[in-house]
N, C-alpha and C positions, 0 to 999 in steps of 0.2 A: 276447196271441198276435198275431203278425204274419204275414200271408200275402203271398207273392210269386208272380206269374204269369209264366211264360216260355213261349215258343214255339220249338221247335227248328227246325233247317233242314229236318227231315223232316216239319214241320208237326204234331209232337206237342205237346200242351199239358201243361205241368208246373206244379203248384202246390206251393210249399214253405211250411212254417209254422215259425215260431220263437216260443218263449216269451221275452218280453223283460222281464218283471217278476220281481223276486226273484233269489236266488242259487241256487235249486234247479237241478239238472241234469235236463234232460228229453231224452227221445229225440226226435230230429228224423227226419222221414220225408218222402220225396218221394211225391207222389200223381200218377199219370198219369191223364188222362182220355182217353177215346176220342173221336176226331173223327167227326162224321157222315160218311157216304160222300159223295163228290163226284159230281155229275152230269156228263154230257158234252153236247156239242152236240146229238147225236141225241135224248137223253132230254129235253133242254130243249125242243127244237122239238116233240117229240111231246106235251109237256104243255100246249102253247099252244092257244088257240082260234083260229079262222080270222083274227080281227082281229090277234091277236098274231103269228101265223105270217107274215102279210103284211108287217108291219113288221120283226120280228126277222130274218127270212130276208134281207131287204135289208141290214140292219145287219151281219149276219154276212158277207155277200158283200163289202160295203164294207170291213169290217175285214180280211178276208183279202187283198183287193187292195191294201190300204195297209199291210200287214205289222204290223197291230196285234196285241196280245197279249191272249188271253183267260185269265182266272184263274177257274176254275170252283169254285163253292162247293156247298153241300148242296142249294140250291134254284136259284140263279141264277149270274150271272157279273159280273165287272168287265171292262171293255174298256179297255185301257191302251195308251198310247204308250210304247215302251221306248226310252230314250235312255241310253247308257252303262250298260246292265244295270240301269237304274232304271225301274220301272213307275210311270207317272203315269196315274191313273185318269181317264178322260173321263166314263164313265157306268157305271151298274149296271143290269142287266136282271133282271127277276123274272117268274116264271110266275104263272098264275091261282091256283095252290094255295099261294102264299106269303103271309105276313102283309102284304106290300106290294101284294098283288093283281098283276095283269098290268100291269107298269109299267116305266118308265125313270126312274132317279134320276141326277142329275148328280154329278160327282166334284169339286166346287169345292175341297174341303179338300185333296185330293191335289195339285191344281194349285198352290194357294196355298203349301202346305208344301214342295213339291219344285222349284218353278220360281222363280228369283229375279226380283223385280219383276213378278210375275204378276197383280197387281191389275187391270191393264187387260185382260188376257186373260179373266179371270173376268167382268169387267164386260161385255165384248163378248159372251161366251158367254151370260150371263144375259139381256142385252138382246135378243139375236137370238132366243133360245128363247121369251121372253115375247111377242115379236111374232107368234109362230105361233098364239097363243091356245090352245095345247094344254097348256102347262106351267103349274103353279101353285107357289107357295112351299111349301117343306118344310124349315123351319129355314133354315140357311144355303144349302141346295141347292134345286133345283127338281125337281118330279116330274110325270110324265105318266102318268095312268092310261089304259091302252089298252082302252077299253070299247066301241068302235064301229069301223066300217070307215073307213079314211082313204085318201084318193086319192094317186095317184103323186106329184102335185106337192107335197104335204105331206111325204111321205117324202123326196123328192129335196131339198127345202129343208133338212130336218133333216141330211141327209148333206153338203150344201154347208156348213152351219154347222160340222159336225164337221171337215170338211176345213180350213176356215179356222182353227179353234182348234188343230188339229194343226200347221199351218204356223206359227202364232204361238208355240206351245210350242217347236218346234224352233228357231225364230229366237232365242228368249230363252235357251234352255238352254245 
């Protein structure tokens, strides 16, 4: 039996199955699975503790002032630079009740996959975030578990790094 997974433009998930052994005729069927409901900005902010609210509120303000695109999921969001209708994920934000805890994960894979010659952008992004002493390795990406109060200078430095990465992405795209 062979399974194929598809996602429609309406974000529906479809799984098909095919029997591939033998000459027998089998009935094929499509199986639809329901998606978990997506949260929105207000629900996300409400789910955060004070440490998370301090950081994520500033990231959301920054994103809005820089015309970045939020893609909301069932728990968190991805924050994207949109170029020619292509979303390039900079980061993923998660609330305390997710498996990732209250955190920020980078979107290095998206940058590498969607921006030509982007290795230097990802190297810059990684180096600058590691200098903050807040991020740690998480596979190919970095993560920041937001478990304490951070000062304005740390948040402003993070936003400065995001600004420069956005500039570099737009320059290369």
